[in-house]
C-alpha positions as semicolon CSV with decimal commas, in nm:
position;residue;x (nm);y (nm);z (nm)
1;X;-18,506;24,416;-6,347
2;X;-18,881;24,362;-6,290
3;X;-19,075;24,634;-6,110
4;X;-19,194;24,394;-5,843
5;X;-18,930;24,123;-5,797
6;X;-19,024;23,818;-5,595
7;X;-18,844;23,775;-5,263
8;X;-18,974;23,428;-5,184
9;X;-19,032;23,092;-5,350
10;X;-19,294;22,822;-5,302
11;X;-19,229;22,475;-5,442
12;X;-19,432;22,161;-5,377
13;X;-19,269;21,825;-5,441
14;X;-19,425;21,490;-5,533
15;X;-19,463;21,389;-5,168
16;X;-19,676;21,689;-5,087
17;X;-19,389;21,867;-4,910
18;X;-19,403;22,244;-4,964
19;X;-19,076;22,437;-4,951
20;X;-19,142;22,801;-4,861
21;X;-18,816;22,992;-4,896
22;X;-18,721;23,350;-4,815
23;X;-18,501;23,464;-5,103
24;X;-18,334;23,795;-5,019
25;X;-17,983;23,676;-4,928
26;X;-17,824;24,011;-5,021
27;X;-17,998;24,168;-4,717
28;X;-17,991;23,852;-4,502
29;X;-18,358;23,780;-4,581
30;X;-18,478;24,085;-4,392
31;X;-18,849;24,131;-4,447
32;X;-19,057;24,430;-4,547
33;X;-19,418;24,491;-4,645
34;X;-19,356;24,341;-4,991
35;X;-19,217;24,014;-4,854
36;X;-19,486;23,996;-4,586
37;X;-19,755;24,029;-4,855
38;X;-19,590;23,753;-5,059
39;X;-19,570;23,521;-4,760
40;X;-19,932;23,587;-4,669
41;X;-20,037;23,495;-5,023
42;X;-19,829;23,176;-5,007
43;X;-19,981;23,081;-4,671
44;X;-20,334;23,133;-4,802
45;X;-20,255;22,896;-5,088
46;X;-20,091;22,643;-4,856
47;X;-20,381;22,642;-4,610
48;X;-20,626;22,560;-4,890
49;X;-20,393;22,295;-5,036
50;X;-20,343;22,133;-4,694
51;X;-20,718;22,105;-4,644
52;X;-20,737;21,927;-4,982
53;X;-20,450;21,696;-4,876
54;X;-20,232;21,830;-5,158
55;X;-19,975;21,957;-4,906
56;X;-19,878;21,748;-4,606
57;X;-19,574;21,928;-4,464
58;X;-19,444;22,285;-4,503
59;X;-19,071;22,356;-4,466
60;X;-18,988;22,722;-4,400
61;X;-18,632;22,816;-4,485
62;X;-18,419;23,081;-4,649
63;X;-18,132;23,132;-4,890
64;X;-17,787;23,245;-4,786
65;X;-17,589;23,260;-4,466
66;X;-17,868;23,373;-4,233
67;X;-18,231;23,276;-4,175
68;X;-18,351;23,636;-4,143
69;X;-18,215;23,961;-4,001
70;X;-18,567;24,075;-3,909
71;X;-18,705;24,403;-4,042
72;X;-18,551;24,549;-4,359
73;X;-18,370;24,880;-4,301
74;X;-18,543;25,048;-4,595
75;X;-18,881;24,947;-4,458
76;X;-18,787;25,077;-4,115
77;X;-18,686;25,412;-4,266
78;X;-19,023;25,437;-4,441
79;X;-19,205;25,350;-4,119
80;X;-19,054;25,655;-3,951
81;X;-19,284;25,865;-4,172
82;X;-19,593;25,653;-4,107
83;X;-19,876;25,784;-3,892
84;X;-20,059;25,568;-3,639
85;X;-20,310;25,433;-3,892
86;X;-20,033;25,338;-4,136
87;X;-19,845;25,162;-3,858
88;X;-20,157;24,975;-3,753
89;X;-20,217;24,856;-4,109
90;X;-19,853;24,741;-4,134
91;X;-19,862;24,564;-3,800
92;X;-20,186;24,386;-3,884
93;X;-20,032;24,237;-4,197
94;X;-19,737;24,107;-3,994
95;X;-19,984;23,970;-3,740
96;X;-20,174;23,796;-4,020
97;X;-19,847;23,636;-4,130
98;X;-19,769;23,501;-3,784
99;X;-20,123;23,378;-3,726
100;X;-20,142;23,219;-4,070
101;X;-19,817;23,031;-4,017
102;X;-19,915;22,927;-3,665
103;X;-20,253;22,792;-3,773
104;X;-20,162;22,615;-4,098
105;X;-20,356;22,286;-4,089
106;X;-20,054;22,070;-4,170
107;X;-19,726;22,029;-3,978
108;X;-19,465;22,303;-4,028
109;X;-19,088;22,264;-4,005
110;X;-18,848;22,558;-3,975
111;X;-18,486;22,543;-4,092
112;X;-18,267;22,804;-3,919
113;X;-17,912;22,811;-4,054
114;X;-17,782;23,140;-3,910
115;X;-17,908;23,456;-3,744
116;X;-18,280;23,491;-3,670
117;X;-18,341;23,838;-3,529
118;X;-18,653;24,035;-3,442
119;X;-18,962;23,914;-3,624
120;X;-18,772;23,611;-3,753
121;X;-18,781;23,468;-3,401
122;X;-19,157;23,487;-3,434
123;X;-19,150;23,291;-3,760
124;X;-18,956;23,014;-3,590
125;X;-19,185;23,014;-3,285
126;X;-19,493;22,981;-3,507
127;X;-19,363;22,660;-3,666
128;X;-19,439;22,322;-3,511
129;X;-19,079;22,197;-3,526
130;X;-18,755;22,398;-3,550
131;X;-18,421;22,251;-3,654
132;X;-18,127;22,486;-3,610
133;X;-17,767;22,481;-3,720
134;X;-17,504;22,502;-3,449
135;X;-17,431;22,843;-3,604
136;X;-17,785;22,972;-3,542
137;X;-17,840;23,273;-3,317
138;X;-18,166;23,427;-3,202
139;X;-18,236;23,776;-3,069
140;X;-18,544;23,973;-2,971
141;X;-18,366;24,293;-3,068
142;X;-18,659;24,536;-3,078
143;X;-18,604;24,723;-2,749
144;X;-18,263;24,840;-2,866
145;X;-18,446;25,030;-3,141
146;X;-18,703;25,179;-2,906
147;X;-18,961;24,921;-3,014
148;X;-19,119;24,603;-2,877
149;X;-19,155;24,244;-3,002
150;X;-19,527;24,303;-2,971
151;X;-19,678;24,117;-3,266
152;X;-19,461;23,809;-3,220
153;X;-19,483;23,802;-2,839
154;X;-19,775;23,554;-2,807
155;X;-19,589;23,294;-3,011
156;X;-19,239;23,341;-2,866
157;X;-19,370;23,353;-2,509
158;X;-19,565;23,033;-2,570
159;X;-19,242;22,868;-2,687
160;X;-19,005;22,978;-2,410
161;X;-19,242;23,067;-2,127
162;X;-19,324;23,404;-1,968
163;X;-19,028;23,411;-1,728
164;X;-18,765;23,367;-1,998
165;X;-18,959;23,596;-2,232
166;X;-18,928;23,880;-1,982
167;X;-18,552;23,844;-1,977
168;X;-18,483;23,817;-2,349
169;X;-18,744;24,067;-2,464
170;X;-18,612;24,327;-2,217
171;X;-18,238;24,268;-2,261
172;X;-18,220;24,185;-2,634
173;X;-17,942;23,937;-2,553
174;X;-17,829;23,706;-2,831
175;X;-17,937;23,346;-2,771
176;X;-17,694;23,086;-2,903
177;X;-17,831;22,770;-3,064
178;X;-17,757;22,541;-2,770
179;X;-17,935;22,774;-2,528
180;X;-18,229;22,813;-2,767
181;X;-18,263;22,435;-2,743
182;X;-18,267;22,455;-2,361
183;X;-18,529;22,729;-2,372
184;X;-18,757;22,528;-2,602
185;X;-18,736;22,770;-2,894
186;X;-18,581;22,500;-3,112
187;X;-18,623;22,124;-3,102
188;X;-18,289;22,008;-3,238
189;X;-17,946;22,159;-3,302
190;X;-17,728;21,988;-3,560
191;X;-17,392;22,032;-3,726
192;X;-17,426;22,293;-3,999
193;X;-17,337;22,047;-4,276
194;X;-17,597;21,799;-4,148
195;X;-17,896;22,031;-4,170
196;X;-18,043;21,898;-4,492
197;X;-18,019;21,539;-4,370
198;X;-18,185;21,636;-4,040
199;X;-18,466;21,812;-4,225
200;X;-18,526;21,509;-4,448
201;X;-18,527;21,278;-4,147
202;X;-18,797;21,490;-3,983
203;X;-18,998;21,508;-4,306
204;X;-18,994;21,127;-4,324
205;X;-19,125;21,108;-3,968
206;X;-19,406;21,355;-4,043
207;X;-19,505;21,181;-4,368
208;X;-19,537;20,848;-4,188
209;X;-19,845;20,988;-4,012
210;X;-20,195;20,992;-4,154
211;X;-20,259;21,333;-4,319
212;X;-20,602;21,350;-4,156
213;X;-20,462;21,255;-3,816
214;X;-20,188;21,519;-3,846
215;X;-20,441;21,792;-3,919
216;X;-20,676;21,674;-3,645
217;X;-20,396;21,647;-3,389
218;X;-20,260;21,993;-3,465
219;X;-20,606;22,145;-3,429
220;X;-20,671;21,943;-3,112
221;X;-20,349;22,063;-2,945
222;X;-20,435;22,425;-3,025
223;X;-20,777;22,374;-2,865
224;X;-20,625;22,212;-2,555
225;X;-20,369;22,494;-2,520
226;X;-20,646;22,754;-2,521
227;X;-20,858;22,574;-2,262
228;X;-20,658;22,289;-2,106
229;X;-20,896;22,169;-1,836
230;X;-21,269;22,193;-1,885
231;X;-21,561;21,962;-1,945
232;X;-21,594;22,105;-2,296
233;X;-21,231;22,028;-2,377
234;X;-21,253;21,675;-2,242
235;X;-21,565;21,613;-2,451
236;X;-21,395;21,762;-2,755
237;X;-21,100;21,523;-2,710
238;X;-21,335;21,225;-2,688
239;X;-21,511;21,331;-3,007
240;X;-21,186;21,379;-3,200
241;X;-21,055;21,029;-3,127
242;X;-21,397;20,871;-3,186
243;X;-21,436;21,043;-3,523
244;X;-21,084;20,940;-3,627
245;X;-21,145;20,576;-3,534
246;X;-21,444;20,548;-3,766
247;X;-21,294;20,756;-4,049
248;X;-21,152;20,603;-4,368
249;X;-20,795;20,687;-4,272
250;X;-20,843;20,564;-3,918
251;X;-20,978;20,232;-4,046
252;X;-20,696;20,212;-4,301
253;X;-20,429;20,282;-4,038
254;X;-20,561;20,022;-3,798
255;X;-20,604;19,769;-4,077
256;X;-20,249;19,827;-4,202
257;X;-20,112;19,784;-3,851
258;X;-20,283;19,449;-3,801
259;X;-20,202;19,335;-4,156
260;X;-19,836;19,434;-4,107
261;X;-19,828;19,654;-4,418
262;X;-19,777;20,021;-4,497
263;X;-20,094;20,232;-4,500
264;X;-20,201;20,386;-4,829
265;X;-20,070;20,733;-4,739
266;X;-19,718;20,582;-4,736
267;X;-19,748;20,456;-5,094
268;X;-19,405;20,432;-5,264
269;X;-19,483;20,710;-5,514
270;X;-19,543;20,954;-5,223
271;X;-19,202;20,871;-5,074
272;X;-19,004;20,996;-5,373
273;X;-18,962;21,367;-5,333
274;X;-18,733;21,660;-5,376
């Protein structure tokens, strides 16, 4: 057995779809400092590839029955011995993971097939679109351990709102898939056996968009969320659409629409994937 086994995989198919997969099914994909470091390295690579238009969509998923059980028990045992500085260093790496996933330039799609507890709820909340199996369950379980969902709180609260966040962060109640849909934590709940088809359907929808427009729109929405109503934001919005209209992809998209043809980014060779 290798000294440093890999607990995740990154594969990029011919369409530019990246499949980032947690691969620790024996412990329900619980994460520790090793896995967090791996995921941070993958996200650095994906961010650069997305800017070069080599990656257009990222699908975050996992092997096995559950999406992720949250923090690994062995890691938690080690953290008991950590001092404040060690804990800060650990927390900052987890924060870097959440921020890196949240700010990836391209669209992100999360596939949740089972339990998503603790920090795993944060992973889902950081993705642009979440598709969950009917068997999925979510839980902000930290308070039961004497802890807090601190690092993931900005992303989960943004997804479900501050009022609901107060309830579920303080009670650590399990949230069933259908209720997660009502709360806004997930976008679609499907039959467990239909998950792969639902993911592919969403990938097709995302790939139909201009890569440049997808990146620009994601960045624009983040800007608007930070400062929704100001003269600076309104001017920024005007500049984004104006720059897109005169760009190569903007001209290509408009031309394809009027010519009743597919734009170049939907070329047949980019449609054949995994």
